[in-house]
Structures are given as C-alpha cells and as structure tokens.
N, C-alpha and C positions, 0 to 999 in steps of 0.2 A: 239358689243356687249359684255359685259365681263359676267366671268361667276362665281357669285358672290354665290353660294356654288355647293358642286360638285356634287348635283341633278339638277342644273336649268340645262335647254336642250333651255327655252325662256322667254325675259319677253317684258315688256309695257314701255315707254318713259313717264316719267311723267310732266317731265320739264327741259327743258335747260336752266343756270344759268346764260352764257355765249350766245355771239349773234356771228357772224361775221365776221371777223378779227379784234375780242376782241383780249388783252394780258393777259393773267394770267400767275400765282408763280406756284409753287410746293406747295401743300396744299387745293390751292383752289376749291373750288366743282365747278363740270363740269355741273352735270346733275341730274337729280331724275329718280331712276327705281322703276321699282315695277312690286312684284313679286308672285306666287300663296303665301307666306308668310306674305311677311313684305317692304315696301317702306325705299330705302336705297340708300345712299349720293355716288357719283360716285367724287374720289379727283383726282384731278393733281399729278403725278409722278415727273414733271420737269417741266418746266417753261417754255414756248410756245404759240403762234397765234394756234388761231380758224381759219381753210381756209375756210374750208366749212360745214352743218350741213347735213345731209342724209337722217337723218330719224327726222320727223318735234316733236314735243308737241303732246303727245297725241298718239302713233304707237304703234302698239297692235300686242302682239303676235310673238316679233320680236327673230329671232333664235341667237343662244349664237355664235359668231364667224363672225356675219352676220355686216357690215360697217357700222355705222352709223353718223361715221364723223371724217375728213380730220385734221389731226393738224400739225402745221409744227413747228420749235425752234425755238426759243427766238431772233431777229435779221435778222429772212432771210425776204428776198422781193416777199414777197406774189403772187406781180401782175408776177413776173417773173418764178412763178413757175407752173410747169403741172401739174395736179392730175393724180396720179397712177390708172392702170386700176384695174375697181376690180373686186373681187376676189372671188366666193360663197363659201360660206362653207364647206366640206364636212361631209357628217352626219355617224356618227360615228358608226360602227356595235357592239359596246361592249353594253353588261349591263352598267347600270350608276356603279352600287355597282363593277364592274371589275376595270375599270379606277381609278389613283390613286387622293388623294385628293387631293387638287391644290388648293391658294387661288388664288384670284378676279384677273383676267388678267388686262391688259392694251388695249388692241383690239379698245379698240375709240382711242387709239394714237398711229394710226403708224411711221414706219418716219416718216422724212420729203417726204412734196411730193416732187416729182421728183425722188425717190428715190425708184424703186417697187422690191419686192423681187421677182428673178424667182427662182425658182425650178430645180435641176438638173436633167440630166438622170441617173435612176435607171440603175442599172447594169443588162448584158446583161445576165446574169445566170439563169433570174427567178426569182426565190420568195427564204426566208432563211425562216429557224425557227429560235427561239430567245426563249430564258426563261422568261418567264414571276411568277411574279412578275419584269415590268421593273426598269432598276434603278430610284431615283427619281429625279434628275436630265430629265433622259428621259422622263418618264413619265408625267411632268410636261409642257413639250413643246409638246409631244405628243397632249393633253388636252388641251393647250393655241394655236396651230393651226386646232384644229381637224381633226387629221389625223387617217386614221380608222388601221381597225386592217390589213388590204388586204394593205393597202400603206406600213404600216409598215412593215411587212414579205417581201417588194423589197429594204428593205434597207438593206447595205451589213455593219455587225457587224465587228469593231473592234478592239473589243476588247479580252481580255484572253477567249481563246476558242467560238472565232465569237459573245461576247457579247456586245450586241446594248448602243452606247455611245451617249455622246452628241455630239461629233463631228459631228457623222456619220449621226443628224440630220439635226442638225446645216447645210451639205451639202449638203443634201438635198431639203432642203428650198433655196439654193441657200444664206443663210446666209455667210458662208465663200466657199474658191473654193473646191470643188470637190474632189481634188488626196491632199489637205493637213491631215484628220484622217487618213489614207491609208500609207503619208510620215511620221508621228508620229510617228506611231504602225513598222512598219518597224526602224526605228532609237531605239525605247525605243527595240526592238527586239534585233536587234544590242550589246544596249548595255549593254543586259541582258548579254551577251554569253559569257566567260571568259577564251580567249583565252591563253590554259596554251601550246604550243608547241613550243614556242624558247627561255623557261626555259631549262636550262643546271646548271647541275651542275659544281661551285666554283673550281678550284684548290684550291689545299690545299696547301698555301705555305711555306717555312720550318718557323722552331722557330727560331727568332734572338738570338746571339751567347750573354752569357750575360755577358757579361760587352763592348758591343752591347751599343750606343744612345738610339738606338731603342728599346733596352729591359729597359733600365735604365727611356725612357718615359714614356712604359707600363705598369713599375711597382707601385705597391698602396704606395700612396704615407704614412707614417709613421703622425699619429697625433701627430700635433706640442702638445712640452712638455709643462705643465702647470709649473707656477713659481711662489713658493712661498715664500713666510716671516715671519718672528718669530716677532711678537707684544707682547714686556714687556713692563710692568710697574705696578716699586715695590705699595705697597699699606698695610699702615698700622691698623692691628686690635686690635689697641692701645684702641683706644675710645670703639671698640664694648667693649672687657672685661672688659671696666670699666660701661660698662651698663650692661652686666651680672652679677656681682660683688653687684650692686645696685640693679636690678631685686632677686637678690638673699637674700638679707640683708634686703627688706625691704616687699616683697612679697612672700618671698620661693617658686618664680619662676624659672626656669630653661631653660635658648633659648641657645642649643648649637651654634657654631660659623659653624656649617655647614650649618644653619636653616638659616644665617644671612647674607650667600655666594648668597643660590639658590636666597632669598628674591631680595639680589640686581641686581643677576645674571640678571631675570627673568625683574627688572622694566630697567636694562641697556638694553636689547634688546628692547622693544617698540619701536615705530615710527623709528626707526632706518633709514637712508636713502638710494635709492638703488640704487644699484651698477649698472653704465650705459654697458650698452651689446652689442650687435648687437638684432634687430627683429628672432624672431623665423619664423619657416615657418609657422605654421598654425597662428601668428599673423598678418603676411605678408598678407594672405587670408585674416584674417578674415576684415584687412581695405582693400583691393578691394574691399571685398561687402560691406562694410562704416558699420560691425558690429565693428571697436575697438573701443577704447573709445574718448575719446575728449583730454582729458586731460589727457598726464602717471602719474600714481602713484609715487610721492613723497617719501614718505615713507611706511617701510615694516616690519614685525614686524620679530625679525634676529630670530638667531638657533645657536649662538657662547656659549658654552661652556669654558672657562678659563680652567686655571692647571695650579697646586699651587700644585708640587717636597715638598719644604720646610714644609709643612702645614702639622702638625701628629694629629694621634687622638689616646686617653686612656682611659681606662674605670674606672666608679668612680661609688661610692655606693648611693642609697640614701636611709636617713634617716627615713621614713617613708612607714609604715609596711602596703604591699599588703592586700586591702580589702578580707573576705573571704566569700568564695561561702554556699547557702544554706546548697547544698548536706553533706558538709562538715560539716557545724556543725551539721545536726541530725544525721548525721555518724560514730562523734565523732572523728573527727581526726584530729579541729583544736586546735592546742597549747593555752595554756593559756599565756596574757601577758606578763606576766615574765620570760615562760623557753626563753632560748639560742634559736633554734630552729625559733618561733614566731620576734627573732627579726634579722631575716637574712635577708637585703636588698637585692632588686631585681637591675642589672646591666643595664646604659644607657649609650651613645654615649657623649659624650662631648669634644671640642675641645683643644689642649693646646699650648698655644704660644709658638713662639720662644723667646728664649729673651729678642729681642730687640722690636719685635712685627710685626714686616717687613716684608713681604713675598710677593713676587713674581708672581704675578700675569698672563700668557703668550698663545697669539695666536698664527696657523701657520694658515697662510692666502694664497690666490692667490695674484700676490700681486697689482692687481688690484684693492682689496678691502683691500691696509692698511689704506687708511685713514677710513675706516667705523669700522675696529677691534680698532683704537687706541680709534675716536669715541667710542667705549664700553667699553670701560678701562677707560677710564675717567671718566663716570659716575658710574663704581662699583667704584670706590676711592671714589667720590661724596659722594655716598650714605654710606660704609663704613666707607670714615673718619671722617663725617661733621652730617651728619643724620643719624644713626643709629635708632634711636628711630623711625623712619619713616617706619620703617621694619616692623614690629612686631605692 
C-alpha cells in the first residue's frame, strides 16, 4: 500500500484495473485507492506482469507498507518464479509531522518475485545517535520502508561526523553489500588526506654560461621586425585648381585644396579590402564556442592618411567685409563702410599649387598591405583628377 500523502497511514482498495497474469506498461493505471480525503489512481512506473493480487477489491483499512500485490518484470516466466515471503510493515513511532514529506511510493510493485530483500545485521555496538532532520534521500527510504526511529538508531552512519547516508540505509535493508558504505567512506577519507611527507626542496641548478646553447634557447626571443614599404603615386591637382577658379568666378565660393584632399581621402578609405592575417586568440575562442561569424568580412573602413611633402599653403585675403556685432554697433565702435579699417579683410587658408600641378602622394605601410595602399592611392587619383566635383 503506497503512501499517497505525508499523513496517510491506511487506505481502502476501491478496485483493481488489472488481473493476475495481465501485462501492463509504464503509465497504466493499476488500481484505485480510497482515502479519507479522495480517491486516486496508482499508475505503473515501468513495464511488468501482475503475478498475484493479495488485497482484493473492497479491502478496507489496509496499512501503508502492507503488501497488496506481487509483480514481476516484463518478460519474466511467472510460472518459474517463487513468491517472496511477506514482511509486515513496522509501525513508526514518530508523529506524522516529524516525518519528511515524500511522494507516492511504489511498494505495490516490489522487486521481481523470487528476489526477496534481506535485512543486514545491525552493528554490535548498540545504538547510534543521528542528527535530525535526516537527509532527504535518507528520510525518503525510511518513510517508504516503514523503518521506525528505534531501528534507525541501530544503523551506523558512515558520513561526516557519523552522518547517516543513503548507502547506510540500503545496507541495512540488504539492497547492497553491508560492508560497502564503510569501504567507500574509508576510501574518501584517504583521498581527502594530502600526504606532504615525501616533498623535498629541489636543488638549485647552476645558471648556464651566457654563450651556451642552453642559455640561448631560454633567452626571450625578439619580436619579428615589421618590414615596411613606401608606396607612391603622382597625382595632378590641375583639375581641382580649375574647379576652384570656376567656383570663385561664378559663385564667389572658395574651397581650399586641403578640403578636396580630405574628401578624397575619406572616399578612398571606404570599403577597402581586409588585409589577410592570422586569427587572434579571442577570434579562435569564439570559433570554438560557435560564436564566430559565418563569413569573414571582405571589406573594412581604412585609416590611411597620405603624405604630400611638395604641397605648400599660403594665406590670401577675403574681399568681403566681416559682419558687425550688435554690441559693437550700440557701442559706436563700428567703422563706417568708407573707412580704411572697415575694408580690412580676414585671413583664410588656401592651397598654392606647384607649377605643373603634379604632387606625390605616399604611404609607408607594412609589406602585406602594399596592394591595399596602392588601391587607396588609385582611388585618391580618380577622385582628384577625374571627378573632383563629386567631392563637394
């Protein structure tokens, strides 16, 4: 009779859903049990065969732990099995509130017939004091098998500080070898002790001679020298100068050569091919975890700034007069339009081209980036010589 609640002590068998000799599968309803609170189904936890029904339909007041049926494993020859002797449940002396809560047990399905459980002999030393509450796994076994508190005190605990373990209860019930818990406990105790008696201080070795092969092998290796190359390309700024003159004559707008070069640099840096390189440790770790990108990026935003040593700048004059501030007007410090100081122009920066308009753009880059740098300069040349108007 299983305990369908922590406070259940007995129940009534309403009806059996299987007959003797019937096979059943895990999840099938075996019987209905009535308690003072409800009627509940008892399901099979695994496949098996109903060998014998001890308590028939309508049985009243069946104590928890009392044998109500004998089942066998699926595929067993029922005719060749010997029924195990019946063991009456032992009444627990503890109050229901002191027992650990446990789910519905399966004592209506003991081990296969012909395999009786034999209790091991208790220790000869008498009784043992155990700390309560018991461990959940221990309390569940005690509750399922109806072991009284008096019998629990006869079981020797092999855990830390004599703590009662699940293996101790299984050995008491005869489910495992009686010596097994003590053997495991002694083995764990031995492993927990670190023997440092055989440790000796290592002898200090003499330092190798500075010029010996051993010293050379242990010396830190110098980082490989990064080889760089100079990439140059002549670019004409004559088209830029012509566009500047047209803008000045037609719209009185001045755009410096430095602005054109800055815009051309930004255009040339966009979507440059990625330089092949070995993966970093972070990238390799992400790849192991499956976090790496499916496909490596083919393009990246460059960061090249060309060097133009033969391009100089000069200061020219602005012809338009600066705007007056309202404070200056109220203070009377603004000069009349005809006065010499009112016509004083403000300085601005413009580029002065060389005679032929040809300038050398150069980059000093690592050797493996030579092709990428050449593509950058070609883009600068295209923007400044062919389509400078697109830059503004």
